[in-house]
Structures are given as C-alpha cells and as structure tokens.
N, C-alpha and C positions, 0 to 999 in steps of 0.2 A: 261705762264706769271708769272714773279717774281714782287712782289710788295714791295718795299723796305721800311721799317719803317724809316730808317735813311733819305732816300731819300724825303719822305712826310713830314718829320718832319719840314722842312725849310718852308713849307707853312702855318704852323699854326699861327693863329692871337690871339690877347688877347681874343677875343669873345669866341674862342674855349676853353680857358683855363677857363674862368669865366662861361662857360656853365656846367663845371664839378666840380669846387672848388670855394670857397669864398676868398676874400682878407685876411680875418682872418686867414684862412687855410694856405695860402702862407706865410703870416707873421710868423706864428708859426713854420713853417718848417725852416725857415731861420733865425729866431731870437728867442731865449729863453725867452727874456725878454718881449715880445709882451704880453699884450697892456700897459704895464707900461708908465706912463707920464714922469718919471724921473729917468734916470740911466746913467752909463758911455756910452759915445759914442763907438760903435763896430768898428768904422772907424779909431779911433785915440786913443792913449794910455792916455786919461786923467785920472786925479786922482779925479776929481769932476764929479757929474752928470750933464750932459749937453745935454742930448739926450732924446727925448720922442716921444709918437704917440699921434694923436689926430683925431678927426673926422671932416670932412669937405664935406658938401653937399652930405652925405650919403656914403662916402668913408673914407677909413683910410689912413692918411698921417703921416710923420715923419718930425721932425725938429731938427737940429744940431745946437745948440745955439753957441756951441764953434768953429763951423766951418763956420764963416761968415753968420750964420744964414740960411744955406742951408736947403732946404725942398724939399718934392718929394713925389710921388705915390709909390705904392707897387713895380712896375716895375723899378723905379729909385732906389729903395733900393736894389733889387736883382743885378741890373747892377753894383752898386758901391760895394756891399758886395762880389760878386764874380768875378768882374773884367771883364765883359763881355759887349758886345752892346745890344741894344734893342733886336734884334732878337736871340741873344744868351740866354738873359735872358728868353725869351719865351719858347725857345726849353729847356732850363735847368729845368724850372718848369714843362714842360711837361714830362721829363723823371723822375723827383723826384716823381710825382704823377701818373706815368704810363698812361698818358692821350693820347688817340687817337681820331680820329674823324671817321665818318662813312667811308670816303674814305681811312682811313689808316687801318681799320679793317673789310675788307669786306669778303663776302662769294663768292666764285668763283664756279658758278654752271655749271654742265655739261649737254648739250642737251640730253645725253643718260640717265639720271636720270629717273627711272620709277616714277609712280605718288606717291608712298609712300615716296620715297627717296627725290622727289621734295618737297613733304610737310614738311619733317623733315628739308631740307634745308631752307625753308621759315620760319620756325620756329627759326631756328639758325639766320637767317638774322635780325630777331626782337629783337634778344638777344644782348645787348651790354655789354660786360664784360671788366671792367677795374681794374687795380691793382696799388697799390702803393708799389713800391719795396724797400726791405731793405737788408742790408748785412746779410749774415749767421753769427750766433754767434759761439763761439768754440765748445760749447757742439753739435750744429747741425752738424758741419762739422766732429765731431768724430763719430755721430751717421751715417753718410753717409759712412765715412772711414771704418766702420765695413765690408761694402761690396766692399771695395776696390775703391769707387767713390771718386776722389779727387775734390778739388776746380776747377781745370782747366777742368776736365771732366764735372763737373756740368755747367760751362760756355759754353763747346763745345756743349752740347745738350741743352742749353737755360732753364736749369732746376734752377729757382731762388726762392728766399724767398720773402714773400709779408708781410707788415703790415696791410694792408686792401684789401678787394675786394668789388668792387662796381658792381651791377647789374642793367642795365637801369638807371645809374645814381642814384641810392640808395645804401648805405652801407649795405652789407649783413653778411660779416665775418671780424672780428677783430683778429689780431694775439694774442694769449695767450701763456705763457710759457708752459702749459700743453697740448696745442692744436695749434701747429704751422702751418702756411700756406705756401705752396709751389705751384709754378705753371710753367707750360711750354708754352713757347712763339713760336708759329710756325714761322719759319724764312722765310716762303713763303707768307702766308696770313696775319700774324699778329693776329691770332685768339688764344684765350687763353684757357688753361685747368687748373684748379685750384684743389688742393688735400690737404686734411687733414688727415694725415696718423693716428692719434690718436683719430679722432671722433668717438664716440660710435654709434651715429645715421647713419646708411650706406646712408640714403637718403640725408644727408647733409655732405657727405664726399667728393663729386665730384662736380664740376660745370665747364661746358664746352660749348663753341660755336664752336668747331672745326668741320671740314668737313671730313668725312670718305674718301673721294677721294682725297683731297688736302692736308691734314694734318697728313698723316701717320708719326708716330713717329719714328725719326731715317733715315727716307728716306734721307733727305738733306746731312746728314753726311756721308752716304755710297757711294756717288758720283759714281753711278753705270754706268752712261754714259761715264765717263772717264777712269773707271777700270772694264770693262764688264768681265762676265764669272766667276765672284767669286761666292763662295757659299754664300747662304743666309738663316739666320734662321728668321722665323716669330714667335714671342713671345707674351706674354700677355700684357707687361708694358714697359714704357720707363726706368723703374728702371732696368729691365732685360737687355734691349738694352745696358744701358751704361755698366752694369756689364760685358757682354760678350765682349764689345769692349776692356776691360782690357786684354783679352786673344786673341785678333785679330781677332774675329768673326764679321762679318757685321750681323746686325740683325735689324729688324724693328717691330713695334707693331701698332696695330690700335688705334683709339682714344679712344676705351672704351673696356672693355674685351667682352661685350655683342654684340659689333659692328661687323658685318662681312665685311670682305675685299670686295671692290667693284670689280666686273668683268673687269672694264676698268683698275683698277690698277694691278690686277693679269695678265692681258694681257701685260701690259707694263713692269712689271719687269721680266717676263718671257723671254722677248726679251734680257735682259742683265744680268740675274743672273741663274747660273746653278751650281749645283742643288739647288733647294728651298725645305727647309724641316721646317715642323711646329713643334715646340717644346711646348707642352701642358703642363699645371699643371696637377698634379696627384690628380684631384679631378672631381667632376661631370661635371662643367662647361667647365673645360679643355679638358676632354673626348668628349663632345658634340660638342666643337669647333673644335676639331681634326677630328671627323667624318664627320662634314659639309664640311671642307676644302677638305677632301679626296674626296667626293663625288662629290662636285660642281666644284672644280678647278684641281682635279687630282694632288694634291700636296701631297706628302708622309708625314705622320705624326708620331711623337714618344712622349713618355712620360717618365718622371723620374720614374724608378722602385719603386713601392709601399714599397717594403722591405727596401729601404733605409731611409724611415721615413720622407721624405720632399717632399713638393709639387711642388717647383720651385727652379731655381739654385741658388738664393740669401739665401733662408732658408737653402738650403742644404750646402752652404758655411759657414754658422753660426753653423750649426749643426755638420758637419764633412767635414772640406775643402778638404780632400783626395779624398771624392766622387767626389767632382766638376771635378778634374781632370780625374777621370775614366769616368765620363760622357762625357767630351770633347774629351777624346780619342775614346770613342764609336762612338760619332758623326763624327769624322774624318775618322774613319773606314768605317761608313755608306755612307759617301761622295764619298769616293774612290770607294766603292761597286757600287754605283749608276752610277758613271761615266763609269765604265766598263760593268756593267750589264744593264744599262737603267733605266729610271724613274719608272718602275713597280718593282725594286729590293725592297725585303721585308727587314725591319729594323732587326738589331741583336736581338736575342731573349731577351736579358736584356731590350730591348727599345720598344719590341712589345706592342700595346695597347690591344691586344686581351686577 
C-alpha cells in the first residue's frame, strides 16, 4: 500500500494548518514586513506607504489603502501574493511548513510483528514529527559534494534540509549555522528521520518515527521488482546508500544503525535480489551487526580492511579515494564468486571479518 503525500495534500483544510502553526508564523513566512502597520504594498509598485496589518476579532488582517481599500485574511494574502486559489494557498502553506496530518503520516503495521516490535510501532505512532523545509546553502552542498553526493542525488533520495523540527506539535530543533539539520522523508509512508551531523550529544543527534519494516532507506530507489536479480549491498546509513549509487551499486540501509532488518523484509528482498551482501563498518557495532545478519538471515558479510584506516566507504573516499575503487573491485569479484560457487562462498581474504 503506497500512501502519497502529494495525493493526500489536496484534502488539507485550514483547520489542519492552524493546528500546527499560527497566523503570525504564516504571515512572517510570506511577508518580511509583518506586523508593520504602514509600508509599501507588496502587490503594487507604490512609492508611498499604503499597506498595513491590523487585528480584528482575534485574527490578523491586512488592508491595501491604495488598491481600492482591499482587505483580507492570511489566506487571501497568500492567494494574492503567490497567485494561487484558496486550496492552492492551503497546500502551499503546508509545503512551506512541512505540515502533515495523522492520515498523511501514518505507521503501517504488520500482523507479523512480535510483541516487542508491536510496542515499538505503537510508540512511533504516538510520535508526530514535522519539519519546515529550507533550501541547501552553498557551503552545505559543497559538504555533500565531498563524497560525490550532488543536489540531484539529494532530491532523488529525499534527503533535505530543515529550518525547524517539531515533535508532537512542539518545536524541538532549530537550524544553526554550526549545527545544521537534515532529514529523510520516506516516499512510501511519509515518516521522517532527522539528523544533525555535528551535534555533540549523541542522544540529540537523531530523531525518527520511521518503521524498520516499511521505511528501509534506499528501497524505493532500487526498484527491485522491475529490475530483479541485481546484486544488493546492505549498509549502515542513507549517506552510504547515496554514495554507492554514484558507482552504480544498489544499496539499502535500515532506519538506524542499531535496528535489525525485519525477517519479513529479508524474505522479500531475497525474492528479487541476488546476491545480497552486508557491508559493515570496521568497528564494534559494524562487526556485531555483520555477525547477527550472517547468523539470523544467512546473508554473507564483509567489512573494510582495518589496515586501510577508515571504517566506512565515505570516510575511505575522503582519506584515500583510490582505496574505494579497490573496495568496489573486491566486492564485484566477490559477487561473481558467489554467483558461481553459491551463497556459502567465503569472502576474499582482504574482506574477511574473522
């Protein structure tokens, strides 16, 4: 079942907007002069101040003295300012503030969940995460481009920048120059995972309501049903998924490093992908995850050689990009070896985790 954010958007009402943001916040987003009582009209090229805001019956209104005395509400302002109709103004405001409603941001639960997983799903269901999207600035795009991730690739994987993050209708994170906010929007469920790469406190580095069964990162882009029997790499993060895509590799990552792949998901991808190889980090969490996936799902695993001095592919690229090509060639050779010898084939010596 695919739930489209765009399809649900047209059902939004002004009550949905006002449950999340105030009229003042909307005005400030679309008019830098708010709440001034006298300034030049944003709708016309006046030389004199003829436009202003005022309050009436607890709401903010505007009045254009030079335009036949036109007046209106915040919705009328956005309609005239952006050249859209009423529903278009509602949808535009929703996109600007990253507003979703409960039916647009659901948790799809599986009947096969065990009790522990079901409890976690219920907890996520009570967690409403909303973001206000902002454009990337040039310094951020350069930061991503260090590991070959372009603006087109960021959009392809729904990896976006945020100015604010709201948790259960309360603001919890605000973007700072020294501590930017990025987020991943699941294209299937609309669930969100927020990330602050420079946050010192690891407990406040991530914020997510994503489902480990329905929101596997990179799954949507691999299109495994239309192009079956391609090799697949399971990695730690969406950053690595996008990086490996540059070199033509299909890759997926779970919703968090400590989250295990669901047995139903593994059963599903095994029908369409071959071989499946886990590429783990060269650290203790990576080794532990590799051992678990080999034992629980019979998926062969490899790690980056410790002697190369980097724990994951993106770090390796920044330290010594030539070693990345060595790694990819070794993975290609291992893939061919598995196809010939079967799934129990051992990894090359350079990539053995033992």
